[in-house]
N, CA, C and O atoms as CSV, one atom per row, in Angstrom:
chain,resi,resn,atom,element,x,y,z
A,1,MET,N,N,216.132,62.514,67.601
A,1,MET,CA,C,216.114,63.554,68.737
A,1,MET,C,C,217.058,64.572,68.877
A,1,MET,O,O,216.778,65.632,69.436
A,2,GLY,N,N,218.058,64.348,68.451
A,2,GLY,CA,C,219.253,65.233,68.300
A,2,GLY,C,C,219.941,65.267,69.623
A,2,GLY,O,O,220.047,66.352,70.195
A,3,PHE,N,N,220.405,64.211,70.148
A,3,PHE,CA,C,221.166,64.015,71.480
A,3,PHE,C,C,222.504,64.582,71.121
A,3,PHE,O,O,222.973,64.511,69.985
A,4,SER,N,N,223.077,65.126,72.103
A,4,SER,CA,C,224.654,65.275,71.924
A,4,SER,C,C,225.457,64.755,72.996
A,4,SER,O,O,224.944,64.406,74.059
A,5,ASP,N,N,226.877,64.675,72.737
A,5,ASP,CA,C,227.558,63.908,73.687
A,5,ASP,C,C,228.157,65.025,74.854
A,5,ASP,O,O,228.587,64.598,75.926
A,6,VAL,N,N,228.144,66.479,74.545
A,6,VAL,CA,C,228.559,67.388,75.224
A,6,VAL,C,C,227.497,68.277,75.657
A,6,VAL,O,O,226.452,68.392,75.018
A,7,ASP,N,N,227.739,68.898,76.715
A,7,ASP,CA,C,226.966,69.973,77.499
A,7,ASP,C,C,227.110,71.415,76.921
A,7,ASP,O,O,227.533,71.567,75.775
A,8,ASN,N,N,226.750,72.503,77.727
A,8,ASN,CA,C,226.983,73.957,77.280
A,8,ASN,C,C,228.413,73.977,77.476
A,8,ASN,O,O,229.066,74.562,76.612
A,9,GLU,N,N,229.049,73.432,78.483
A,9,GLU,CA,C,230.497,73.782,78.880
A,9,GLU,C,C,231.442,72.783,78.052
A,9,GLU,O,O,232.601,72.599,78.423
A,10,ASN,N,N,230.910,72.138,76.910
A,10,ASN,CA,C,231.945,71.000,76.382
A,10,ASN,C,C,232.365,69.773,77.275
A,10,ASN,O,O,233.365,69.075,77.109
A,11,LYS,N,N,231.424,69.649,78.238
A,11,LYS,CA,C,231.704,68.581,79.099
A,11,LYS,C,C,231.008,67.211,78.547
A,11,LYS,O,O,229.873,67.396,78.109
A,12,PRO,N,N,231.418,66.068,78.499
A,12,PRO,CA,C,230.827,64.970,78.262
A,12,PRO,C,C,229.679,64.782,78.862
A,12,PRO,O,O,229.592,65.020,80.067
A,13,LEU,N,N,228.298,64.199,77.942
A,13,LEU,CA,C,227.127,63.988,78.750
A,13,LEU,C,C,226.853,62.478,78.299
A,13,LEU,O,O,227.196,61.938,77.248
A,14,SER,N,N,226.132,61.936,79.391
A,14,SER,CA,C,225.701,60.424,79.128
A,14,SER,C,C,224.671,60.497,78.202
A,14,SER,O,O,224.232,61.611,77.916
A,15,PHE,N,N,224.122,59.312,77.584
A,15,PHE,CA,C,222.703,59.464,76.848
A,15,PHE,C,C,221.751,59.579,77.754
A,15,PHE,O,O,220.851,60.371,77.475
A,16,GLN,N,N,221.680,58.924,78.924
A,16,GLN,CA,C,220.601,59.044,80.105
A,16,GLN,C,C,220.436,60.590,80.672
A,16,GLN,O,O,219.349,60.965,81.113
A,17,GLU,N,N,221.484,61.381,80.634
A,17,GLU,CA,C,221.495,62.879,81.172
A,17,GLU,C,C,220.940,63.590,80.187
A,17,GLU,O,O,220.035,64.412,80.330
A,18,SER,N,N,221.598,63.214,78.941
A,18,SER,CA,C,220.905,63.933,77.653
A,18,SER,C,C,219.310,63.747,77.411
A,18,SER,O,O,218.605,64.688,77.049
A,19,PHE,N,N,218.812,62.439,77.646
A,19,PHE,CA,C,217.685,62.141,77.459
A,19,PHE,C,C,216.612,62.942,78.350
A,19,PHE,O,O,215.614,63.550,77.964
A,20,GLU,N,N,217.159,62.748,79.793
A,20,GLU,CA,C,216.395,63.348,80.629
A,20,GLU,C,C,216.455,64.959,80.493
A,20,GLU,O,O,215.490,65.571,80.953
A,21,ALA,N,N,217.227,65.503,80.058
A,21,ALA,CA,C,217.317,67.057,79.787
A,21,ALA,C,C,216.245,67.142,79.064
A,21,ALA,O,O,215.208,67.592,79.550
A,22,LYS,N,N,216.327,66.684,77.667
A,22,LYS,CA,C,215.409,66.848,76.889
A,22,LYS,C,C,214.066,66.424,77.306
A,22,LYS,O,O,213.210,67.287,77.110
A,23,ARG,N,N,213.653,65.335,77.825
A,23,ARG,CA,C,212.567,65.093,78.546
A,23,ARG,C,C,211.982,66.042,79.314
A,23,ARG,O,O,210.835,66.419,79.074
A,24,SER,N,N,212.784,66.584,80.428
A,24,SER,CA,C,212.264,67.730,81.271
A,24,SER,C,C,211.899,68.917,80.294
A,24,SER,O,O,210.716,69.257,80.313
A,25,HIS,N,N,212.671,69.531,79.520
A,25,HIS,CA,C,212.520,70.595,78.648
A,25,HIS,C,C,211.211,70.306,77.964
A,25,HIS,O,O,210.377,71.204,78.075
A,26,HIS,N,N,210.818,69.128,77.207
A,26,HIS,CA,C,209.832,68.882,76.624
A,26,HIS,C,C,208.346,68.934,77.542
A,26,HIS,O,O,207.286,69.428,77.156
A,27,LEU,N,N,208.614,68.276,78.858
A,27,LEU,CA,C,207.555,68.340,79.404
A,27,LEU,C,C,207.265,69.838,80.093
A,27,LEU,O,O,206.115,70.222,80.304
A,28,GLN,N,N,208.232,70.491,80.358
A,28,GLN,CA,C,208.180,71.998,80.804
A,28,GLN,C,C,207.243,72.689,79.484
A,28,GLN,O,O,206.153,73.210,79.719
A,29,GLU,N,N,207.785,72.623,78.159
A,29,GLU,CA,C,206.986,73.001,77.294
A,29,GLU,C,C,205.655,72.875,77.030
A,29,GLU,O,O,204.865,73.751,76.679
A,30,LEU,N,N,205.431,71.468,77.269
A,30,LEU,CA,C,203.799,71.014,77.257
A,30,LEU,C,C,203.272,71.465,78.309
A,30,LEU,O,O,202.136,71.852,78.034
A,31,GLN,N,N,203.590,71.662,79.706
A,31,GLN,CA,C,203.167,72.235,80.879
A,31,GLN,C,C,202.782,73.823,80.712
A,31,GLN,O,O,201.852,74.360,81.314
A,32,ASN,N,N,203.604,74.433,79.848
A,32,ASN,CA,C,203.619,75.732,79.471
A,32,ASN,C,C,202.315,76.033,78.599
A,32,ASN,O,O,201.528,76.949,78.841
A,33,ARG,N,N,202.218,75.209,77.651
A,33,ARG,CA,C,201.230,75.118,76.600
A,33,ARG,C,C,199.899,74.856,77.188
A,33,ARG,O,O,198.902,75.507,76.877
A,34,GLU,N,N,199.905,73.669,78.241
A,34,GLU,CA,C,198.474,73.670,79.076
A,34,GLU,C,C,198.154,74.905,79.748
A,34,GLU,O,O,196.983,75.283,79.754
A,35,ASP,N,N,199.119,75.626,80.354
A,35,ASP,CA,C,198.702,76.474,81.197
A,35,ASP,C,C,198.118,77.724,80.480
A,35,ASP,O,O,197.174,78.391,80.904
A,36,GLU,N,N,198.833,77.955,79.301
A,36,GLU,CA,C,198.436,78.914,78.391
A,36,GLU,C,C,196.830,78.781,77.945
A,36,GLU,O,O,195.990,79.673,78.068
A,37,MET,N,N,196.622,77.504,77.419
A,37,MET,CA,C,195.487,77.125,76.913
A,37,MET,C,C,194.266,77.184,78.007
A,37,MET,O,O,193.164,77.689,77.795
A,38,ARG,N,N,194.671,76.601,79.140
A,38,ARG,CA,C,193.751,76.825,80.423
A,38,ARG,C,C,193.407,78.484,80.618
A,38,ARG,O,O,192.284,78.921,80.871
A,39,GLN,N,N,194.419,79.159,80.472
A,39,GLN,CA,C,194.183,80.704,80.855
A,39,GLN,C,C,193.241,81.164,79.647
A,39,GLN,O,O,192.328,81.982,79.760
A,40,MET,N,N,193.556,80.606,78.652
A,40,MET,CA,C,192.672,81.200,77.276
A,40,MET,C,C,191.106,80.569,77.392
A,40,MET,O,O,190.136,81.189,76.954
A,41,PHE,N,N,191.002,79.273,78.031
A,41,PHE,CA,C,189.887,78.695,78.199
A,41,PHE,C,C,189.139,79.500,79.363
A,41,PHE,O,O,187.955,79.731,79.113
A,42,VAL,N,N,189.588,79.938,80.512
A,42,VAL,CA,C,189.028,80.613,81.813
A,42,VAL,C,C,188.747,82.107,81.099
A,42,VAL,O,O,187.860,82.823,81.564
A,43,VAL,N,N,189.416,82.471,80.133
A,43,VAL,CA,C,188.947,84.069,79.704
A,43,VAL,C,C,187.605,83.967,78.746
A,43,VAL,O,O,186.641,84.732,78.770
A,44,ARG,N,N,187.809,82.773,77.865
A,44,ARG,CA,C,186.672,82.621,77.170
A,44,ARG,C,C,185.403,82.327,77.910
A,44,ARG,O,O,184.304,82.737,77.536
A,45,VAL,N,N,185.628,81.523,79.086
A,45,VAL,CA,C,184.484,81.195,79.639
A,45,VAL,C,C,183.826,82.597,80.622
A,45,VAL,O,O,182.656,82.751,80.972
A,46,LYS,N,N,184.841,83.372,80.861
A,46,LYS,CA,C,184.330,84.678,81.617
A,46,LYS,C,C,183.636,85.455,80.670
A,46,LYS,O,O,182.667,86.062,81.126
A,47,GLU,N,N,183.906,85.612,79.323
A,47,GLU,CA,C,183.494,86.373,78.445
A,47,GLU,C,C,182.158,85.820,78.104
A,47,GLU,O,O,181.220,86.557,77.798
A,48,LYS,N,N,182.063,84.466,78.158
A,48,LYS,CA,C,180.702,83.869,77.743
A,48,LYS,C,C,179.687,84.042,79.009
A,48,LYS,O,O,178.481,84.204,78.820
A,49,GLU,N,N,180.165,84.004,80.095
A,49,GLU,CA,C,179.263,84.579,81.433
A,49,GLU,C,C,178.699,85.841,81.140
A,49,GLU,O,O,177.513,86.170,81.111
A,50,ALA,N,N,179.940,86.641,80.879
A,50,ALA,CA,C,179.530,88.147,80.633
A,50,ALA,C,C,178.344,88.297,79.624
A,50,ALA,O,O,177.475,89.134,79.869
A,51,GLU,N,N,178.284,87.658,78.696
A,51,GLU,CA,C,177.352,87.549,77.376
A,51,GLU,C,C,176.084,87.353,77.798
A,51,GLU,O,O,175.084,88.007,77.502
A,52,LEU,N,N,176.219,86.089,78.750
A,52,LEU,CA,C,174.920,85.466,79.026
A,52,LEU,C,C,174.326,86.224,80.207
A,52,LEU,O,O,173.114,86.063,80.351
A,53,LYS,N,N,174.911,86.980,81.035
A,53,LYS,CA,C,174.258,87.709,82.118
A,53,LYS,C,C,173.789,88.847,81.208
A,53,LYS,O,O,172.665,89.285,81.452
A,54,GLU,N,N,174.467,89.392,80.205
A,54,GLU,CA,C,173.841,90.461,79.756
A,54,GLU,C,C,172.390,90.310,79.059
A,54,GLU,O,O,171.458,91.103,79.188
A,55,ALA,N,N,172.398,89.250,78.374
A,55,ALA,CA,C,171.354,88.675,77.775
A,55,ALA,C,C,170.097,88.343,78.604
A,55,ALA,O,O,168.918,88.600,78.360
A,56,GLU,N,N,170.768,87.583,79.848
A,56,GLU,CA,C,169.631,87.436,80.677
A,56,GLU,C,C,169.048,88.885,81.295
A,56,GLU,O,O,167.844,88.949,81.545
A,57,LYS,N,N,169.747,89.824,81.493
A,57,LYS,CA,C,169.267,91.179,81.981
A,57,LYS,C,C,168.425,91.808,80.928
A,57,LYS,O,O,167.484,92.525,81.266
A,58,GLU,N,N,168.754,91.544,79.414
A,58,GLU,CA,C,167.787,92.127,78.577
A,58,GLU,C,C,166.654,91.519,78.429
A,58,GLU,O,O,165.695,92.158,77.998
A,59,LEU,N,N,166.533,90.165,78.756
A,59,LEU,CA,C,165.407,89.369,78.750
A,59,LEU,C,C,164.285,89.588,80.030
A,59,LEU,O,O,163.059,89.486,79.971
A,60,HIS,N,N,165.144,89.923,81.198
A,60,HIS,CA,C,164.497,90.555,82.088
A,60,HIS,C,C,163.794,91.782,81.943
A,60,HIS,O,O,162.668,91.872,82.432
A,61,ALA,N,N,164.334,92.791,81.304
A,61,ALA,CA,C,163.927,93.877,81.065
A,61,ALA,C,C,162.717,94.027,80.134
A,61,ALA,O,O,161.766,94.799,80.261
A,62,LYS,N,N,163.006,92.928,78.965
A,62,LYS,CA,C,161.906,92.788,78.064
A,62,LYS,C,C,160.525,92.330,78.694
A,62,LYS,O,O,159.439,92.856,78.450
A,63,PHE,N,N,160.773,91.155,79.629
A,63,PHE,CA,C,159.618,90.561,80.428
A,63,PHE,C,C,159.019,91.724,81.249
A,63,PHE,O,O,157.809,91.641,81.462
A,64,ASP,N,N,159.675,92.799,81.747
A,64,ASP,CA,C,159.127,93.686,82.747
A,64,ASP,C,C,158.239,94.446,81.882
A,64,ASP,O,O,157.069,94.685,82.181
A,65,LYS,N,N,158.885,94.880,80.652
A,65,LYS,CA,C,158.167,95.829,79.785
A,65,LYS,C,C,156.799,95.290,79.429
A,65,LYS,O,O,155.774,95.965,79.527
A,66,LEU,N,N,156.838,94.104,79.033
A,66,LEU,CA,C,155.581,93.325,78.292
A,66,LEU,C,C,154.732,93.051,79.644
A,66,LEU,O,O,153.514,93.058,79.464
A,67,LYS,N,N,155.135,92.832,80.853
A,67,LYS,CA,C,154.416,92.869,81.731
A,67,LYS,C,C,153.592,94.059,82.280
A,67,LYS,O,O,152.424,93.980,82.659
A,68,ARG,N,N,154.382,95.203,82.273
A,68,ARG,CA,C,153.754,96.588,82.277
A,68,ARG,C,C,152.815,96.842,81.198
A,68,ARG,O,O,151.807,97.446,81.564
A,69,ASP,N,N,152.875,96.551,80.008
A,69,ASP,CA,C,152.319,96.686,78.781
A,69,ASP,C,C,151.058,95.825,79.084
A,69,ASP,O,O,149.992,96.419,78.918
A,70,GLN,N,N,150.991,94.569,79.488
A,70,GLN,CA,C,149.883,93.822,79.563
A,70,GLN,C,C,149.131,94.475,80.694
A,70,GLN,O,O,147.974,94.837,80.482
A,71,ASP,N,N,149.639,94.644,81.781
A,71,ASP,CA,C,148.895,95.602,82.888
A,71,ASP,C,C,148.094,96.557,82.717
A,71,ASP,O,O,146.976,96.593,83.232
A,72,GLU,N,N,148.711,97.697,81.759
A,72,GLU,CA,C,148.143,98.717,81.434
A,72,GLU,C,C,146.983,98.258,80.434
A,72,GLU,O,O,145.911,98.862,80.405
A,73,GLN,N,N,147.208,97.341,79.755
A,73,GLN,CA,C,146.003,96.923,78.640
A,73,GLN,C,C,145.013,96.475,79.525
A,73,GLN,O,O,143.890,96.910,79.273
A,74,LYS,N,N,145.111,95.724,80.495
A,74,LYS,CA,C,144.261,95.118,81.158
A,74,LYS,C,C,143.485,95.979,81.717
A,74,LYS,O,O,142.261,95.850,81.687
A,75,LYS,N,N,144.245,97.226,82.450
A,75,LYS,CA,C,143.419,98.320,82.976
A,75,LYS,C,C,142.409,99.059,82.067
A,75,LYS,O,O,141.307,99.441,82.459
A,76,ARG,N,N,142.895,99.223,80.804
A,76,ARG,CA,C,142.073,99.987,79.954
A,76,ARG,C,C,140.773,99.052,79.597
A,76,ARG,O,O,139.611,99.440,79.715
A,77,LEU,N,N,141.106,97.964,79.215
A,77,LEU,CA,C,139.811,97.379,78.915
A,77,LEU,C,C,138.924,96.989,79.981
A,77,LEU,O,O,137.732,96.803,79.739
A,78,GLU,N,N,139.416,96.843,81.184
A,78,GLU,CA,C,138.559,96.644,82.543
A,78,GLU,C,C,137.877,98.000,82.596
A,78,GLU,O,O,136.679,97.955,82.878
A,79,GLU,N,N,138.508,99.428,82.337
A,79,GLU,CA,C,137.762,100.319,82.326
A,79,GLU,C,C,136.855,100.576,81.365
A,79,GLU,O,O,135.880,101.284,81.613
A,80,GLN,N,N,137.082,99.986,80.038
A,80,GLN,CA,C,136.147,99.964,78.911
A,80,GLN,C,C,135.031,99.127,79.221
A,80,GLN,O,O,133.916,99.433,78.798
A,81,ARG,N,N,135.214,98.070,79.935
A,81,ARG,CA,C,134.062,97.191,80.308
A,81,ARG,C,C,133.191,97.764,81.037
A,81,ARG,O,O,132.023,97.783,80.650
A,82,ARG,N,N,133.595,98.416,82.368
A,82,ARG,CA,C,133.017,99.266,83.279
A,82,ARG,C,C,131.987,100.091,82.698
A,82,ARG,O,O,130.805,100.083,83.042
A,83,LYS,N,N,132.630,100.975,81.579
A,83,LYS,CA,C,131.935,102.191,80.939
A,83,LYS,C,C,130.938,101.509,79.924
A,83,LYS,O,O,129.860,102.017,79.615
A,84,TYR,N,N,131.386,100.352,79.455
A,84,TYR,CA,C,130.073,99.671,78.604
A,84,TYR,C,C,129.097,99.165,79.516
A,84,TYR,O,O,127.917,99.261,79.180
A,85,GLU,N,N,129.363,98.688,80.519
A,85,GLU,CA,C,128.193,97.991,81.442
A,85,GLU,C,C,127.342,99.332,82.170
A,85,GLU,O,O,126.148,99.306,82.466
A,86,ASP,N,N,128.213,100.413,82.358
A,86,ASP,CA,C,127.426,101.540,82.762
A,86,ASP,C,C,126.356,102.153,81.624
A,86,ASP,O,O,125.227,102.616,81.782
A,87,ASP,N,N,127.128,101.978,80.465
A,87,ASP,CA,C,126.108,102.452,79.280
A,87,ASP,C,C,124.718,101.512,79.156
A,87,ASP,O,O,123.573,101.962,79.189
A,88,LEU,N,N,125.091,100.104,79.005
A,88,LEU,CA,C,124.126,99.265,79.160
A,88,LEU,C,C,123.019,99.516,80.290
A,88,LEU,O,O,121.818,99.517,80.019
A,89,MET,N,N,123.454,99.700,81.402
A,89,MET,CA,C,122.578,99.758,82.529
A,89,MET,C,C,121.722,101.189,81.995
A,89,MET,O,O,120.527,101.128,81.706
A,90,GLU,N,N,122.427,102.323,81.922
A,90,GLU,CA,C,121.920,103.620,81.489
A,90,GLU,C,C,120.609,103.238,80.423
A,90,GLU,O,O,119.420,103.516,80.583
A,91,PHE,N,N,121.248,102.516,79.304
A,91,PHE,CA,C,120.183,102.189,78.099
A,91,PHE,C,C,119.150,101.381,78.677
A,91,PHE,O,O,118.022,101.714,78.312
A,92,SER,N,N,119.206,100.431,79.459
A,92,SER,CA,C,118.083,99.632,80.054
A,92,SER,C,C,117.265,100.555,80.814
A,92,SER,O,O,116.049,100.426,80.671
A,93,LYS,N,N,117.707,101.507,81.633
A,93,LYS,CA,C,117.031,102.245,82.405
A,93,LYS,C,C,115.943,103.195,81.431
A,93,LYS,O,O,114.724,103.314,81.551
A,94,ARG,N,N,116.644,103.660,80.679
A,94,ARG,CA,C,115.837,104.571,79.678
A,94,ARG,C,C,114.916,103.909,78.845
A,94,ARG,O,O,113.801,104.391,78.647
A,95,LYS,N,N,115.302,102.780,78.305
A,95,LYS,CA,C,114.369,101.635,77.621
A,95,LYS,C,C,113.312,101.490,78.600
A,95,LYS,O,O,112.215,101.867,78.186
A,96,GLN,N,N,113.337,101.075,79.707
A,96,GLN,CA,C,112.303,100.998,80.881
A,96,GLN,C,C,111.369,102.135,80.961
A,96,GLN,O,O,110.142,102.162,80.872
A,97,GLN,N,N,112.345,103.181,81.174
A,97,GLN,CA,C,111.436,104.541,81.254
A,97,GLN,C,C,110.337,104.920,79.969
A,97,GLN,O,O,109.161,105.282,80.008
A,98,TYR,N,N,111.260,104.671,78.836
A,98,TYR,CA,C,110.443,104.888,77.577
A,98,TYR,C,C,109.217,104.029,77.337
A,98,TYR,O,O,108.177,104.491,76.867
A,99,SER,N,N,109.420,102.468,77.759
A,99,SER,CA,C,108.404,101.686,77.840
A,99,SER,C,C,107.375,102.002,78.721
A,99,SER,O,O,106.225,101.855,78.307
A,100,SER,N,N,107.563,102.423,79.898
A,100,SER,CA,C,106.541,102.658,80.679
A,100,SER,C,C,105.802,103.911,80.287
A,100,SER,O,O,104.606,103.972,80.569
A,101,MET,N,N,106.460,105.050,79.587
A,101,MET,CA,C,105.858,106.022,79.342
A,101,MET,C,C,105.124,105.799,78.076
A,101,MET,O,O,104.067,106.407,77.909
A,102,GLY,N,N,105.587,104.963,77.132
A,102,GLY,CA,C,104.800,104.716,75.934
A,102,GLY,C,C,103.542,104.032,76.273
A,102,GLY,O,O,102.580,104.269,75.543
A,103,HIS,N,N,103.395,103.249,77.228
A,103,HIS,CA,C,102.152,102.571,77.946
A,103,HIS,C,C,101.273,103.489,78.245
A,103,HIS,O,O,100.117,103.221,77.918
A,104,HIS,N,N,101.510,104.764,78.906
A,104,HIS,CA,C,100.901,105.591,79.631
A,104,HIS,C,C,100.131,106.503,78.285
A,104,HIS,O,O,98.936,106.734,78.097
A,105,THR,N,N,101.223,106.853,77.554
A,105,THR,CA,C,100.716,107.764,76.551
A,105,THR,C,C,99.612,107.113,75.451
A,105,THR,O,O,98.657,107.691,74.932
A,106,LEU,N,N,100.050,105.741,75.271
A,106,LEU,CA,C,98.951,104.934,74.628
A,106,LEU,C,C,97.473,104.886,75.199
A,106,LEU,O,O,96.407,105.069,74.611
A,107,THR,N,N,97.727,104.593,76.477
A,107,THR,CA,C,96.312,104.565,77.049
A,107,THR,C,C,95.661,106.142,77.355
A,107,THR,O,O,94.453,106.373,77.391
A,108,LEU,N,N,96.568,106.998,77.531
A,108,LEU,CA,C,95.946,108.116,77.641
A,108,LEU,C,C,95.589,108.876,76.661
A,108,LEU,O,O,94.930,109.906,76.801
A,109,GLY,N,N,96.014,108.404,75.547
A,109,GLY,CA,C,95.680,109.214,74.147
A,109,GLY,C,C,94.371,109.304,73.843
A,109,GLY,O,O,93.639,110.045,74.499
A,110,LYS,N,N,93.995,108.696,73.000
A,110,LYS,CA,C,92.220,108.560,72.411
A,110,LYS,C,C,91.647,107.532,73.072
A,110,LYS,O,O,92.063,106.378,73.182
A,111,SER,N,N,90.496,108.110,73.581
A,111,SER,CA,C,89.540,107.043,74.194
A,111,SER,C,C,88.711,106.317,73.078
A,111,SER,O,O,88.529,106.727,71.932
A,112,LYS,N,N,88.225,105.107,73.664
A,112,LYS,CA,C,87.655,104.331,72.647
A,112,LYS,C,C,86.141,104.439,72.696
A,112,LYS,O,O,85.528,103.702,71.924
A,113,LYS,N,N,85.518,105.164,73.406
A,113,LYS,CA,C,84.163,105.352,73.604
A,113,LYS,C,C,83.605,106.434,72.576
A,113,LYS,O,O,84.173,107.511,72.398
A,114,LYS,N,N,82.470,106.060,71.934
A,114,LYS,CA,C,81.972,106.903,70.830
A,114,LYS,C,C,80.634,106.824,71.143
A,114,LYS,O,O,79.802,107.410,70.449
């Protein structure tokens, strides 16, 4: 462990004092490393939170766009359905008119009397 018998001023040190000094220095280094690692962890967590928030915003924007697109498509389809229903009703009316006109023309055409 490299204990010395003298301190910085060449005064004699006991083994216990030397051990305690080395121990406190080592514990301080460990504490500094732990603090540094904790700070790095906090920074990484904040970066990850920022990434996740950005991804969440993008997902919300994509969802809103898809919802708008779906609403527009639904409106277009509803409009087409109404148009087709109107066309079908118009066709049915014309068919009805034509069939009633056809019966009149057939009966008014040639008479069977001879």
